[in-house]
N, C-alpha and C positions, 0 to 999 in steps of 0.2 A: 504494500500500500504506500502511496506517495505521502511523505511527511516531511515537514520542514526540519524535524529533529534529525533526519539523516545527516551523517557527518559530511557527506559530499555537498549538501545544501547549506551547511553552517560550518564552513572551514575556519581555521584560525590563521591569522596573518601577523607578521611582525612588520610594522611600518615605522618610517622615520618622521620625527617631529623636531622642533627646537624648544629648548628650555628657556627660562627667563634671561639667561646670559647669552642666548643665541647659539648655544652648543647643540649639535645634533645628538638626539637621543632616540632610543627605540621604545615603542609602545606595542602592546599586544591587543589585537582585536580578536575576540572569540565569544562563543556563547556564554552568557552569564549563568551563575548559579543563584539559588534563592538567597544564599548568604551575602551575595554582592549587593543586595537591595538595601543594606544598612548604610547609613551615612547621612550627610547634610544635604538631602535632595529637596527640591521644591515639589516635584511630582511625588505622589504617594506610590512609590515603586513596590512596596509590600502588597498593596491591593492590586496594582497592575499585574504583578506576577501571578497572583491568585486567579485573575480573570483571563490570563493568557491560555489560549487553546493551542497547545504545542504540536498539534497535527498540522496547523496551517499558520502559526505565528511563532515568533522567536524574540528573545531578549538578548541583545548583544552588548558586550562591555568593551570599553577601551581602558586598559590599565597601564600604569607606569610605575615601575619600581614596586610591583606587587599590590598597588592601590588602585581602585577603580576611580577613573577620572571622568567617565562619560558612560551613559546608558542609552540604548535605543530599543524600541519595541516596534516590530513591523508584522504585517500580515499579508498573506497571499490571497488575491481575490480574482474572480469568484472561486470559492472552494466548496465543493460538494462531496468530498470524500472519494471521488472517482479517480483512481490512480492513473488512468489513461488520458485524463483531460488536464492539460497544462493551465495554470492560472494565467490571467491576462496581465495583471500588474501587481506591484507591491505598494501597499500604503504604509508609510512611516507614521505610526500612531502616536509615538512619544519619542522625544529626543531631548536629552539634557546633558550638559557638561557642567562640571563644577566651576564656579567662578572665583575670582579674587585670589587670595593667598593659597588656597587649596588647589588651584589649577595646575601650576608648575610647568605645563607643556602646551604647545600649540602646533597644529590645529587639532581639536578633538572632534567637534561636530562634523567637519569636512570628512574625516576618516570614517566616522560612523555612517554618513551618507554614502560614501564610496563603497562601503561594505554592502549596503542594501542594493546599490546599483549592480554590483558584481552578481549577487544572487538573482536580481531582476533580469539582467541581460542573459543569464544562463538558463532560466526556466520559464520566463514569462513571454507570452506572445504579443502583448500590447493590446490595449482595449480598442474600441471602435474609433476613438479619437487619437490613437497613436501613443497614449500614455503608457509608460513602463513603470514609473515611480510617481506616486502622488503623496501629498501631505497637506494638512490644514494647520495654520499657525496663527498665533495671536498677532494683532496689528503691530505691536511694538517690535516684533521680529521681522516685519516686512522688508526692511532694508537688507537684513541678513540673507533671506532666501532669494529675494529678487535681484539684489545688487552684488552680493558676494558669491553665493552659490550659483546664481544665474539660472534659477528655475523659471519656467514660464508661469507668470501670474495669471490665474484664471478669473479672478474677481473675488468679491466678498462672499463670505459664507458664515453661517451661524454655527459657533462652536458649542454653545450651551444656551439655555433660555435667556441668559443675561449677558452673553459675551459674543461679540462679532470677531471675525478674523478673516483671513484670506486663504484661498485654495491655490496650490501650486502643483506643477507636474514637470517631469522630464519625459520627453520623447526619447527614443533610442539615440537619436543624433545629439540631443542636449545632454543626455547621460554620458555618452562617450566623450563629448567635449569637456564636461566637468572632470571626468577621470583623467583625461589627458593633461589638463591644467595642473591638477594635483600631482600627478606622477612626474610631470616635467620639473616641478619644483622640489619634490621630496624623494623621487624614485619610486619604482614599483615595489609594493610590499612583498615580502617572501611568504609563501604559503607554508605553514607549519603542519607537521603530521600530528594527529591527535590520537 
């Protein structure tokens, strides 16, 4: 049966980042464990973990020096449990990087998005609009996703009954361009055996 838990669909990578002094360092991107949900997070990762359907969703962490610095939760859609049917796209449901003094390295969010793109390009066919990766974000994150990540902004969306945000997507072309920019600057991450 098709499952995002399969190690081929959730590999581990070693990626390059810079620390606060501008020195190259190595971070690890890999599936998170429930114990990684502890920490000073804005999102309620303990409950997000409990709500995750690991047949079609995953939680990925970026760690530096053995400490989790970022978390991402994504899902494959549509998913009906049919192993012969490929999902069309990945939705990044939650993405958070530690801020301030606890951050230590950059970039964090870019590498987590890069990870989702790798999975998406490998297994997703794209939806009828050509989207391979989608996400919704708070308005205050607009410049990050639109101007830095360079995702296509699709317009406003309702995040909750009391909060508006914006919807974003990557087509295959946009996803490849994002990865190329990141890999040109930091190099291609090494795939690690698990």
